[in-house]
Structure formats: structure tokens, C-alpha cells
DOBAVO-726625 format. One record per residue (C-alpha): residue number from 1; residue in one letter; x, y, z. Coordinates in nm, 2 decimals, padded with zeros to 4 digits, always signed. Example, Ala and Ser with C-alpha at 12.3 -4.5 7.8 and 13.67 -1.06 7.14 Angstrom:
<rs>
 pos code     px     py     pz
   1    a +01.23 -00.45 +00.78
   2    s +01.37 -00.11 +00.71
</rs>
This chain:
<rs>
 pos code     px     py     pz
   1    m -02.24 +00.01 +19.97
   2    t -02.64 -00.15 +19.84
   3    e -02.56 -00.42 +19.59
   4    y -02.84 -00.48 +19.29
   5    g -02.81 -00.83 +19.18
   6    r -02.95 -00.96 +18.86
   7    g -03.26 -01.16 +19.01
   8    p -03.29 -01.43 +19.28
   9    g -03.01 -01.69 +19.25
  10    s -02.81 -01.44 +19.04
  11    e -02.41 -01.37 +19.14
  12    p -02.36 -01.04 +19.35
  13    w -02.20 -00.74 +19.18
  14    h -01.81 -00.71 +19.18
  15    p -01.71 -00.34 +19.22
  16    e -01.53 -00.35 +18.92
  17    d -01.78 -00.47 +18.71
  18    p -01.97 -00.16 +18.55
  19    l -02.24 -00.34 +18.37
  20    y -02.56 -00.42 +18.57
  21    g -02.75 -00.75 +18.47
  22    d -03.00 -00.78 +18.20
  23    g -03.28 -00.82 +18.43
  24    g -03.33 -00.47 +18.42
  25    w -03.34 -00.22 +18.77
  26    g -03.66 -00.44 +18.91
  27    g -03.41 -00.72 +19.08
  28    q -03.40 -00.75 +19.43
  29    q -03.20 -00.54 +19.62
  30    a -02.87 -00.70 +19.76
  31    q -02.78 -00.75 +20.12
  32    a -02.66 -00.49 +20.31
  33    g -02.24 -00.47 +20.26
  34    p -01.98 -00.24 +20.28
  35    q -02.06 +00.09 +20.36
  36    s -02.30 +00.27 +20.11
  37    p -02.07 +00.60 +19.94
  38    y -02.45 +00.71 +20.03
  39    d -02.39 +00.67 +20.40
  40    g -02.73 +00.44 +20.45
  41    q -02.92 +00.69 +20.30
  42    p -03.19 +00.65 +20.05
  43    q -03.15 +00.75 +19.67
  44    h -03.41 +00.97 +19.54
  45    y -03.47 +01.03 +19.17
  46    p -03.69 +01.32 +19.01
  47    q -03.99 +01.20 +19.02
  48    a -04.09 +01.06 +18.68
  49    p -04.47 +01.06 +18.52
  50    q -04.66 +00.77 +18.61
  51    y -04.88 +00.56 +18.34
  52    g -04.98 +00.29 +18.63
  53    n -04.78 +00.08 +18.85
  54    w -04.67 -00.19 +18.62
  55    s -04.32 -00.40 +18.70
  56    q -04.13 -00.48 +18.42
  57    e -04.32 -00.83 +18.32
  58    q -04.62 -00.65 +18.31
  59    q -04.52 -00.44 +18.05
  60    p -04.66 -00.52 +17.67
  61    g -04.43 -00.55 +17.41
  62    y -04.11 -00.54 +17.62
  63    e -03.88 -00.79 +17.43
  64    g -03.56 -00.58 +17.47
  65    q -03.28 -00.56 +17.73
  66    q -03.20 -00.31 +17.98
  67    n -02.87 -00.25 +18.10
  68    q -02.81 -00.04 +18.38
  69    y -02.46 +00.08 +18.54
  70    y -02.31 +00.44 +18.75
  71    d -02.15 +00.67 +18.56
  72    g -01.97 +00.97 +18.79
  73    s -02.31 +01.13 +18.90
  74    g -02.35 +00.86 +19.15
  75    r -02.73 +00.77 +18.92
  76    p -02.78 +00.46 +18.74
  77    q -02.76 +00.47 +18.33
  78    f -02.98 +00.28 +18.09
  79    d -02.79 +00.11 +17.78
  80    q -03.15 -00.04 +17.66
  81    q -03.21 -00.19 +17.37
  82    f -03.56 -00.22 +17.26
  83    a -03.72 -00.45 +16.93
  84    g -04.07 -00.29 +16.98
  85    h -04.15 +00.05 +16.77
  86    p -03.85 +00.32 +16.79
  87    q -04.12 +00.58 +16.95
  88    q -04.08 +00.31 +17.24
  89    q -03.73 +00.33 +17.29
  90    f -03.69 +00.65 +17.49
  91    h -04.01 +00.66 +17.70
  92    q -03.99 +00.64 +18.05
  93    g -04.25 +00.45 +18.33
  94    g -04.27 +00.50 +18.63
  95    w -04.11 +00.37 +18.98
  96    d -04.23 +00.05 +19.12
  97    a -04.19 +00.01 +19.48
  98    t -03.86 -00.24 +19.43
  99    g -03.67 +00.07 +19.28
 100    t -03.76 -00.09 +18.95
 101    h -03.83 +00.19 +18.66
 102    g -04.17 +00.09 +18.49
 103    q -04.16 +00.11 +18.15
 104    v -04.46 +00.24 +17.95
 105    p -04.51 +00.26 +17.58
 106    y -04.72 +00.43 +17.42
 107    a -05.02 +00.24 +17.26
 108    a -04.93 +00.16 +16.87
 109    d -05.13 +00.29 +16.63
 110    p -05.36 +00.17 +16.47
 111    g -05.30 +00.29 +16.15
 112    d -04.93 +00.21 +16.13
 113    p -04.83 -00.15 +16.01
 114    y -04.52 -00.11 +16.19
 115    g -04.58 -00.07 +16.56
 116    q -04.59 -00.39 +16.71
 117    q -04.33 -00.53 +16.44
 118    p -03.96 -00.66 +16.58
 119    v -03.65 -00.48 +16.46
 120    a -03.55 -00.64 +16.17
 121    y -03.19 -00.60 +16.25
 122    g -03.02 -00.60 +16.58
 123    g -03.26 -00.72 +16.82
 124    e -03.17 -01.04 +16.93
 125    q -02.83 -00.99 +16.90
 126    p -02.64 -01.05 +17.20
 127    d -02.45 -00.76 +17.46
 128    f -02.09 -00.86 +17.43
 129    y -01.96 -00.53 +17.62
 130    g -01.76 -00.62 +17.89
 131    t -01.72 -01.01 +17.78
 132    e -01.39 -01.18 +17.69
 133    d -01.53 -01.13 +17.35
 134    a -01.54 -00.75 +17.34
 135    y -01.29 -00.56 +17.24
 136    p -01.09 -00.28 +17.32
 137    p -01.17 -00.36 +17.67
 138    p -01.47 -00.13 +17.80
 139    e -01.30 +00.19 +18.03
 140    p -01.43 +00.26 +18.37
 141    p -01.77 +00.44 +18.37
 142    g -01.60 +00.75 +18.47
 143    r -01.41 +00.78 +18.20
 144    r -01.63 +00.68 +17.91
 145    r -01.67 +00.95 +17.67
 146    p -01.99 +00.94 +17.43
 147    e -01.96 +00.82 +17.10
 148    p -02.02 +01.10 +16.79
 149    e -02.31 +01.04 +16.62
 150    a -02.22 +00.87 +16.28
 151    e -02.31 +01.11 +16.03
 152    p -02.49 +00.94 +15.71
 153    e -02.32 +00.84 +15.43
 154    p -02.47 +01.06 +15.12
 155    t -02.69 +00.84 +14.89
 156    g -02.73 +01.08 +14.62
 157    e -03.11 +01.11 +14.76
 158    e -03.28 +01.31 +14.96
 159    e -03.39 +01.20 +15.29
 160    h -03.76 +01.25 +15.38
 161    a -03.89 +01.19 +15.76
 162    p -04.18 +01.00 +15.77
 163    p -04.52 +01.13 +15.73
 164    a -04.69 +01.25 +16.12
 165    g -05.02 +01.07 +16.01
 166    g -04.84 +00.72 +15.93
 167    g -05.14 +00.69 +15.75
 168    d -05.16 +00.46 +15.41
 169    e -05.30 +00.73 +15.23
 170    d -04.95 +00.93 +15.30
 171    d -04.76 +00.68 +15.31
 172    e -04.83 +00.58 +14.94
 173    e -04.87 +00.97 +14.82
 174    h -04.52 +01.00 +15.02
 175    e -04.36 +00.64 +14.85
 176    l -04.46 +00.77 +14.48
 177    q -04.31 +01.15 +14.55
 178    s -03.98 +00.99 +14.67
 179    r -04.02 +00.70 +14.34
 180    r -04.08 +01.05 +14.15
 181    e -03.79 +01.20 +14.25
 182    r -03.56 +00.95 +14.25
 183    r -03.64 +00.91 +13.89
 184    g -03.57 +01.25 +13.83
 185    k -03.22 +01.28 +13.99
 186    g -02.92 +01.29 +13.73
 187    k -03.16 +01.24 +13.42
 188    k -03.23 +01.50 +13.21
 189    p -03.59 +01.55 +13.08
 190    a -03.78 +01.32 +12.83
 191    k -03.78 +01.59 +12.62
 192    s -03.40 +01.61 +12.57
 193    k -03.40 +01.25 +12.46
 194    k -03.71 +01.36 +12.23
 195    r -03.50 +01.63 +12.13
 196    r -03.21 +01.44 +12.03
 197    t -03.39 +01.18 +11.89
 198    g -03.53 +01.48 +11.66
 199    c -03.21 +01.63 +11.53
 200    a -03.07 +01.28 +11.47
 201    c -03.37 +01.23 +11.27
 202    m -03.31 +01.59 +11.08
 203    v -02.91 +01.47 +11.01
 204    v -03.04 +01.18 +10.88
 205    v -03.29 +01.37 +10.67
 206    l -03.06 +01.67 +10.55
 207    v -02.75 +01.38 +10.45
 208    f -02.97 +01.16 +10.26
 209    g -03.18 +01.44 +10.06
 210    g -02.84 +01.62 +09.99
 211    g -02.69 +01.30 +09.87
 212    l -03.01 +01.25 +09.62
 213    g -03.03 +01.63 +09.55
 214    g -02.62 +01.58 +09.42
 215    v -02.70 +01.25 +09.27
 216    g -03.00 +01.40 +09.13
 217    y -02.79 +01.71 +08.99
 218    f -02.55 +01.55 +08.78
 219    g -02.76 +01.31 +08.67
 220    y -02.95 +01.63 +08.54
 221    k -02.62 +01.75 +08.38
 222    f -02.56 +01.40 +08.24
 223    y -02.92 +01.37 +08.07
 224    q -02.82 +01.75 +07.93
 225    n -02.52 +01.67 +07.82
 226    r -02.62 +01.33 +07.63
 227    f -02.98 +01.43 +07.51
 228    g -03.06 +01.77 +07.60
 229    t -02.98 +02.14 +07.43
 230    a -02.74 +02.38 +07.60
 231    p -02.78 +02.72 +07.57
 232    d -02.62 +02.85 +07.28
 233    y -02.58 +03.20 +07.08
 234    a -02.67 +03.21 +06.72
 235    g -02.41 +03.31 +06.42
 236    e -02.09 +03.41 +06.39
 237    g -02.05 +03.73 +06.68
 238    i -02.15 +04.08 +06.65
 239    s -01.86 +04.35 +06.60
 240    a -01.76 +04.41 +06.97
 241    t -01.42 +04.19 +07.04
 242    v -01.27 +04.04 +07.34
 243    t -00.94 +03.87 +07.39
 244    v -00.97 +03.56 +07.62
 245    e -00.64 +03.43 +07.77
 246    i -00.63 +03.04 +07.79
 247    p -00.35 +02.91 +08.04
 248    k -00.14 +02.61 +08.01
 249    g -00.35 +02.27 +08.02
 250    a -00.68 +02.47 +08.01
 251    g -00.95 +02.14 +07.92
 252    g -01.25 +02.18 +07.77
 253    w -01.44 +02.30 +08.06
 254    e -01.25 +02.54 +08.14
 255    i -01.19 +02.72 +07.85
 256    g -01.56 +02.73 +07.82
 257    r -01.61 +02.92 +08.13
 258    r -01.36 +03.15 +08.03
 259    l -01.55 +03.19 +07.72
 260    k -01.91 +03.21 +07.91
 261    e -01.78 +03.51 +08.15
 262    a -01.57 +03.70 +07.84
 263    g -01.94 +03.67 +07.69
 264    v -01.82 +03.51 +07.38
 265    v -02.04 +03.19 +07.41
 266    k -02.35 +03.17 +07.60
 267    s -02.25 +02.84 +07.79
 268    a -01.95 +02.61 +07.89
 269    e -02.18 +02.28 +07.77
 270    a -02.26 +02.47 +07.48
 271    f -01.89 +02.49 +07.39
 272    v -01.79 +02.13 +07.55
 273    h -02.05 +01.99 +07.30
 274    a -01.92 +02.23 +07.01
 275    q -01.56 +02.12 +07.05
 276    g -01.64 +01.73 +07.06
 277    q -01.80 +01.76 +06.74
 278    t -01.53 +01.98 +06.56
 279    p -01.27 +01.77 +06.40
 280    g -00.94 +01.88 +06.58
 281    g -01.12 +02.05 +06.85
 282    d -00.89 +01.92 +07.14
 283    g -00.61 +02.11 +06.99
 284    i -00.68 +02.45 +07.10
 285    q -00.35 +02.60 +07.28
 286    a -00.31 +02.79 +07.55
 287    g -00.23 +03.17 +07.46
 288    a -00.45 +03.50 +07.39
 289    y -00.70 +03.50 +07.19
 290    l -00.89 +03.78 +06.99
 291    l -01.28 +03.67 +06.95
 292    k -01.60 +03.83 +06.90
 293    k -01.90 +03.84 +07.18
 294    e -02.20 +03.63 +07.14
 295    m -02.04 +03.38 +06.91
 296    s -02.20 +03.04 +06.89
 297    a -02.00 +02.78 +07.01
 298    g -01.93 +02.58 +06.70
 299    s -01.79 +02.93 +06.54
 300    a -01.55 +03.00 +06.85
 301    v -01.41 +02.65 +06.83
 302    k -01.33 +02.73 +06.46
 303    m -01.19 +03.04 +06.52
 304    m -00.95 +02.95 +06.84
 305    l -00.85 +02.69 +06.59
 306    d -00.74 +02.91 +06.35
 307    p -00.41 +03.07 +06.40
 308    r -00.49 +03.42 +06.33
 309    s -00.68 +03.46 +06.60
 310    q -00.41 +03.37 +06.85
 311    n -00.28 +03.69 +07.02
 312    n +00.06 +03.50 +07.17
 313    v +00.41 +03.57 +07.15
 314    v +00.67 +03.26 +07.14
 315    v +00.99 +03.26 +07.32
 316    t +01.20 +02.98 +07.12
 317    e +01.48 +02.82 +07.26
 318    g +01.80 +03.02 +07.24
 319    e +01.64 +03.32 +07.12
 320    r +01.77 +03.66 +07.25
 321    n +01.55 +03.92 +07.40
 322    s +01.57 +04.19 +07.12
 323    a +01.36 +03.96 +06.96
 324    v +01.18 +03.86 +07.18
 325    y +01.09 +04.27 +07.29
 326    a +00.98 +04.32 +06.89
 327    a +00.77 +04.07 +06.91
 328    i +00.59 +04.14 +07.25
 329    d +00.58 +04.55 +07.03
 330    k +00.42 +04.43 +06.76
 331    q +00.16 +04.17 +06.92
 332    l +00.02 +04.47 +07.19
 333    e +00.06 +04.74 +06.88
 334    l +00.34 +04.94 +07.09
 335    p +00.59 +05.17 +06.88
 336    s +00.94 +04.98 +06.86
 337    g +01.16 +04.99 +07.15
 338    s +00.88 +05.05 +07.35
 339    t +00.93 +04.69 +07.52
 340    k +01.33 +04.71 +07.59
 341    k +01.29 +05.03 +07.73
 342    i +01.02 +04.90 +08.02
 343    a +01.26 +04.60 +08.06
 344    r +01.54 +04.79 +08.11
 345    k +01.37 +05.04 +08.40
 346    q +01.14 +04.78 +08.56
 347    y +01.41 +04.49 +08.53
 348    k +01.43 +04.47 +08.92
 349    t +01.06 +04.47 +08.95
 350    l +00.99 +04.16 +08.73
 351    g +01.06 +03.88 +08.97
 352    v +01.44 +03.81 +08.84
 353    p +01.61 +03.54 +09.10
 354    t +01.79 +03.71 +09.39
 355    w +02.14 +03.59 +09.23
 356    a +02.07 +03.75 +08.93
 357    q +02.34 +04.04 +08.81
 358    n +02.36 +04.36 +08.65
 359    n +02.64 +04.54 +08.62
 360    s +02.78 +04.83 +08.36
 361    t +02.92 +04.54 +08.11
 362    i +02.57 +04.30 +08.09
 363    m +02.42 +04.45 +07.80
 364    d +02.10 +04.30 +07.89
 365    p +01.97 +04.20 +08.26
 366    l +01.71 +03.99 +08.19
 367    e +01.92 +03.84 +07.94
 368    g +01.88 +03.42 +08.01
 369    f +01.54 +03.48 +08.16
 370    l +01.27 +03.46 +07.95
 371    w +01.21 +03.12 +07.95
 372    p +01.14 +02.98 +07.59
 373    a +00.71 +02.90 +07.55
 374    t +00.45 +03.03 +07.47
 375    y +00.27 +03.35 +07.66
 376    p -00.08 +03.58 +07.57
 377    a -00.02 +03.86 +07.45
 378    a -00.29 +04.10 +07.30
 379    k -00.38 +04.47 +07.26
 380    g -00.48 +04.61 +07.55
 381    m -00.22 +04.40 +07.77
 382    k +00.14 +04.60 +07.90
 383    p +00.44 +04.50 +07.81
 384    e +00.56 +04.46 +08.17
 385    a +00.25 +04.13 +08.22
 386    v +00.38 +03.98 +08.00
 387    l +00.75 +04.01 +08.06
 388    k +00.65 +03.91 +08.42
 389    q +00.50 +03.59 +08.28
 390    m +00.85 +03.49 +08.13
 391    v +01.02 +03.60 +08.43
 392    t +00.82 +03.35 +08.65
 393    q +00.87 +03.08 +08.46
 394    a +01.22 +03.09 +08.43
 395    k +01.27 +03.13 +08.79
 396    q +01.06 +02.86 +08.85
 397    k +01.21 +02.64 +08.66
 398    y +01.58 +02.72 +08.80
 399    a +01.50 +02.67 +09.14
 400    a +01.33 +02.33 +09.08
 401    y +01.68 +02.22 +08.96
 402    g +01.89 +02.42 +09.24
 403    l +02.15 +02.55 +09.02
 404    d +02.34 +02.71 +09.30
 405    d +02.45 +02.44 +09.47
 406    k +02.50 +02.20 +09.11
 407    a +02.73 +02.52 +08.98
 408    r +02.97 +02.50 +09.23
 409    k +03.02 +02.11 +09.17
 410    l +03.08 +02.23 +08.80
 411    g +03.39 +02.43 +08.94
 412    l +03.17 +02.75 +08.88
 413    n +03.09 +03.05 +09.13
 414    d +02.71 +03.07 +09.06
 415    a +02.40 +03.01 +08.92
 416    f +02.46 +03.33 +08.72
 417    e +02.76 +03.17 +08.55
 418    l +02.57 +02.78 +08.52
 419    v +02.27 +02.95 +08.30
 420    t +02.56 +03.19 +08.07
 421    v +02.73 +02.86 +07.96
 422    a +02.37 +02.69 +07.92
 423    s +02.29 +03.00 +07.68
 424    l +02.65 +02.93 +07.54
 425    v +02.56 +02.55 +07.47
 426    q +02.25 +02.65 +07.36
 427    a +02.36 +02.89 +07.07
 428    e +02.67 +02.67 +06.98
 429    g +02.48 +02.33 +06.98
 430    k +02.21 +02.18 +06.72
 431    t +02.14 +01.85 +06.85
 432    h +02.08 +01.68 +07.22
 433    d +02.44 +01.49 +07.17
 434    d +02.58 +01.81 +07.06
 435    f +02.44 +01.99 +07.37
 436    r +02.66 +01.76 +07.64
 437    k +02.99 +01.76 +07.42
 438    m +02.94 +02.13 +07.37
 439    a +02.90 +02.19 +07.77
 440    e +03.23 +01.99 +07.81
 441    v +03.45 +02.18 +07.57
 442    v +03.33 +02.49 +07.76
 443    f +03.43 +02.34 +08.11
 444    n +03.75 +02.22 +07.90
 445    r +03.85 +02.54 +07.82
 446    l +03.78 +02.75 +08.12
 447    k +04.04 +02.51 +08.38
 448    p +04.30 +02.66 +08.45
 449    t +04.56 +02.40 +08.28
 450    n +04.36 +02.41 +07.99
 451    t +04.70 +02.47 +07.74
 452    e +04.53 +02.45 +07.45
 453    t +04.39 +02.72 +07.45
 454    n +04.51 +02.93 +07.73
 455    r +04.11 +02.95 +07.92
 456    l +04.00 +03.10 +07.56
 457    l +03.67 +03.02 +07.47
 458    q +03.68 +03.16 +07.12
 459    f +03.30 +03.14 +07.02
 460    d +03.17 +03.36 +06.79
 461    s +02.82 +03.30 +06.91
 462    t +02.97 +03.59 +07.19
 463    y +03.06 +03.82 +06.92
 464    n +02.76 +03.77 +06.73
 465    y +02.58 +03.90 +07.08
 466    l +02.79 +04.19 +07.12
 467    l +02.73 +04.27 +06.75
 468    g +02.37 +04.20 +06.77
 469    k +02.42 +03.95 +06.40
 470    s +02.43 +03.58 +06.35
 471    n +02.72 +03.58 +06.10
 472    i +02.96 +03.29 +06.14
 473    h +03.18 +03.44 +05.88
 474    i +03.41 +03.72 +06.08
 475    s +03.75 +03.83 +06.00
 476    e +04.05 +03.75 +06.26
 477    k +04.10 +04.12 +06.19
 478    e +03.83 +04.24 +06.28
 479    i +03.78 +04.02 +06.59
 480    n +04.07 +04.13 +06.77
 481    s +04.01 +04.49 +06.74
 482    n +03.72 +04.49 +06.92
 483    p +03.76 +04.50 +07.33
 484    s +03.44 +04.39 +07.45
 485    p +03.42 +04.15 +07.73
 486    y +03.16 +03.99 +07.48
 487    n +03.48 +03.88 +07.29
 488    t +03.62 +03.52 +07.40
 489    y +03.86 +03.58 +07.16
 490    t +04.08 +03.82 +07.36
 491    h +03.93 +03.75 +07.68
 492    k +03.97 +03.43 +07.91
 493    g +03.66 +03.31 +08.07
 494    l +03.33 +03.32 +08.06
 495    p +03.12 +03.67 +07.90
 496    p +02.95 +03.92 +08.15
 497    g +02.65 +03.70 +08.13
 498    p +02.43 +03.51 +07.91
 499    i +02.36 +03.52 +07.52
 500    g +02.05 +03.43 +07.50
 501    n +01.74 +03.19 +07.69
 502    p +01.84 +02.84 +07.70
 503    g +01.56 +02.59 +07.67
 504    e +01.53 +02.30 +07.91
 505    d +01.72 +02.05 +07.72
 506    a +02.02 +02.29 +07.69
 507    l +02.03 +02.32 +08.10
 508    k +02.02 +01.94 +08.13
 509    a +02.29 +01.92 +07.93
 510    t +02.47 +02.18 +08.08
 511    l +02.46 +01.97 +08.41
 512    n +02.55 +01.62 +08.29
 513    p +02.84 +01.72 +08.01
 514    t +03.03 +01.46 +07.89
 515    h +03.39 +01.33 +08.01
 516    d +03.57 +01.24 +07.69
 517    g +03.82 +01.52 +07.66
 518    w +03.64 +01.71 +07.39
 519    i +03.85 +02.07 +07.31
 520    y +03.76 +02.17 +06.99
 521    f +03.45 +02.18 +06.74
 522    v +03.36 +02.27 +06.41
 523    a +03.02 +02.27 +06.21
 524    t +03.18 +02.14 +05.92
 525    d +02.86 +02.23 +05.70
 526    g +02.81 +02.56 +05.82
 527    t +02.48 +02.52 +06.00
 528    n +02.33 +02.15 +06.15
 529    n +02.63 +01.91 +06.16
 530    t +02.89 +01.96 +06.43
 531    e +03.22 +01.75 +06.50
 532    f +03.44 +01.74 +06.79
 533    a +03.81 +01.72 +06.82
 534    k +04.01 +01.63 +07.16
 535    t +04.37 +01.76 +06.98
 536    y +04.48 +02.12 +06.78
 537    a +04.57 +01.84 +06.51
 538    e +04.21 +01.70 +06.48
 539    f +04.09 +02.02 +06.49
 540    q +04.29 +02.14 +06.21
 541    e +04.13 +01.85 +05.96
 542    l +03.81 +01.98 +06.08
 543    k +03.87 +02.31 +05.99
 544    d +03.98 +02.19 +05.62
 545    k +03.65 +02.01 +05.61
 546    f +03.45 +02.32 +05.68
 547    n +03.66 +02.55 +05.38
 548    a +03.62 +02.28 +05.16
 549    s +03.24 +02.26 +05.21
 550    s +03.21 +02.61 +05.22
 551    g +03.40 +02.73 +04.94
 552    n +03.68 +02.86 +05.11
</rs>
């Protein structure tokens, strides 16, 4: 086999060495040795174009190294490393007489500034392939596989091939274009920044302007209230009248607004100013007022302070429904009995609590559910509208106290019975202290262990409610002859339902009775002074005291 050395004085090639020397293909042919696989026939290769008969040493700019080896085809392969222009790495030259493959470089372009520059990286690196420094050891030439080309890592920018001309102007233009593209990549146009800046400025201007506008508005209002003259009518108004409802807790501005909407005054500002200038002007109460239209603010304030202009119905503590119905009829200028009929027919639609009861023994299903307070009631209003206000107030109050749970703790069945007890306390008691003691009397008499009255309440108030009267002088014969369940002298336990509308004080006392053992009471003066006793003997003494004061 023919051996190719690395030049004069080099070591002969070893059969297992896949590489050839660093001197290229132009070394001297080795001495004949073992039989060549080509049977001594010369090896022929395709004739490459000749660009002169230069040897390797004659090639200008040749600064790299060339490694040659045989692959399975029997043709020498080249592993070339050049440090010249990239275009010169793959150009072939001719064959010299010694079998050297001459490399003929293209002439460098005078306009190319990179034509004769050495490669910046890798040009001078030693080749460790086939040495002990290589890892893993190389495979024989026949088993080698071409290495896959490494895919370039994405840089986020488009790569551009160098311009064909390679001129300075083209390079400069290409450089400027690349810069413009890189500057535009991943960024919004400059207009968007300007737009955002403009929007931010607009928001600041609007907020600042709105703040100034608000300050200016309230400043103007303050100036008007202090120094300006608010729009106002003159005189005591025209003949046309209107009813204006003022809710509980309404202040001067709210009252003035309602009067302006009803056409009574010309502006709320004028009313507030007049109210402040009128002695006692802040004493206007909630209710319905019958007023004239187009009144001066001062006239309106004076008229609202006059009780005769008020159109209200007042429910007092302990008042029965029959008296409330009559007051509503009078205030609304309706025939007598009109409100009572509506109450009986529409009580379910007026908003009573779900635990409210109605049966054949209950005289009025709304008794106890018209909360004591002042309510607007003027001509033109419907009775059911006035009643609904009263029932709504009672329902809210009872719900706030949680009557169902507290009733069971007090030994009662439900909230309805608790309201009934409160109505008895309200009817029989006179003061707050009386209320708490009276509540204990009721609960003690309802106990199954009561041996003093045997669970009989024996209250005159329940019998008077039955008759629709308020007479405390009831004969024993009369009492014993009436079989009504409201007669607590003959019927044990509570009456069928409340006997009036208890107030908040009586309700609180019912929920918090005394625990002193009171079971008897007597109004010793017949009206206001109520005294209590724990035994029947003490009760007889109180009764004698009452008879003495009343002349019996």
C-alpha cells in the first residue's frame, strides 16, 4: 500500500491512524511497502480546473491547515481549516506533479474590508482530533457519520445575508436598516407613547379641573347662603293648597326640598335661611302639613310651626285601635267607621308579622300592631296607607327585640302572647317602676303553681276592653254574668289577644320584670298611685285604703 508522509523526515503513516499530516497533500510519496489495494495502479481523480500550477507553498494567503484521510470510497477527504476569507475555504485548485492538490484562492475584493483579515475565532486552534486530548476517541473513517448542522439559536431578530456587492455604501445602508429594524422590534411606535402621555395629561387636567369646579360650586353655595339672596316668593301664597309629608328626622334642607317640589316655596335655600331667622324654626315636627302654594319661605316656616296646619294622627301608648280608627276618619274627612271596615278586610295586606293571630275570639286582628307615634294623615290619603305606616313601625320594633325567643324564656308560647302581656302591663301600670312590677304580677298569676288566684288574672282592663269602656267601677254581679274570654275574672290565663297598643317602655318592662314575689296590686287613689302586695292579707289592706279614698 502506498504511504503518504507528512514531508521529509516525518514518521511513516500507521494503518490505524485515520488522519494524515498537517502538511497537506503535497508531501513526498513514501517508499513502496505492502501491496496497495489498487494493485499498483495509479489512482485517478476527476480533473479539477487549473488556475495555475502553484504548489501549496506558492498559494498566497494560505495560512490554515489541511487534514486528509481516506473514507470508504478510497478517495482522500479533506478537513481544512483556513484563516483566510470565508469564500476561500471551499475553492479547489489544480493538481501538481507530486499529486498535490493546489489551492487557488480567489482574488480579494478591493472593496471588501474583510478580505485579507484572519478569522477572529478558531483560526489558530490546534487540532486535537485523533490525539489523546480528543474525547471520545474517533471512529474509523468508514463508520463516521456526518455531523448534523447546528441550528442557529433564535435571537429574536431577523438575520440578513451580507450584501452581494460588499461595498461601503451598501454596508452602511445595510447597517442602518438593521438598526432601524432592531429598534422597531418589540416596541410600540413612538406615537403610542405620545398618546399615553396625552391621555395621562388629560386625566390629570380633568381631575384637577373637577376639583376646582367642586370647590368653586360649594364656594358659590356658601357665598349664596351667607351673602346672596336665594330665590323666593312674596306673600302668604295663593288659594291652591297641597299636603306635604315630612318624614321623621328630616332636617331643614330635606324639608325645603320637599316644599319646593310641592310648589310651596321657590327654593330650598330660601326656606333654610328663613328657618334660621325664625325663633323656634328648628322645632318643625314630622307629619303631614296642609300648606298653600307659592308661599314666601318665612310664611311657610310660620305656618308649619302652627299646630292647626299639621295633618297628623297621633297613636298614644296604650291607645286602643277603635280610637285610632276614629282619628283617621276625622283627619281624612271620611264617614265614621270607614277605617275600621278597611282594617278588618285588609289586615293581611298591611304587613302584620307572620306570628300575628286571628280567630273568632279575637275582637280586632290589628290590635297591638299600631305602633304609638305620629303619622301623616291628610285629606286625599287612603286609610290603608296610613294604617300600613303604623303596622310597619310595629313590625320593625318587635323584630328588633326578638320577641319569639324571649317569649319562651318567660314561659309563654309565642310572640303574640308576649305582646298581649305588654298590652296588659301598659293598661294597668302608670310609671316605669309600675310596669316592671305589673309584669311580674302577670307572670306569677299565670304560673300553674299559683294558689292565690288559681291562674285568674282578674284585670278590670280586659273587661273594659270587651265593653269598649274605661270604667274601673265594675260590680261583681256584672263581671260574673259575662261569659266573654276577655273576662279574666271568669276565664283563666291570658285574653285572646292584646287589649291596646303597648309603648316601648311597657315592652321593655315586660321583657325584664321584677322578681320580688308581687301578685296583687291596687290603685289606691283610683288614678295614678298603684301599690303592690305579695299576700292576700296585704291585698285586703290596700283595698280598704282604696275604698277610703274613693268614699265607698
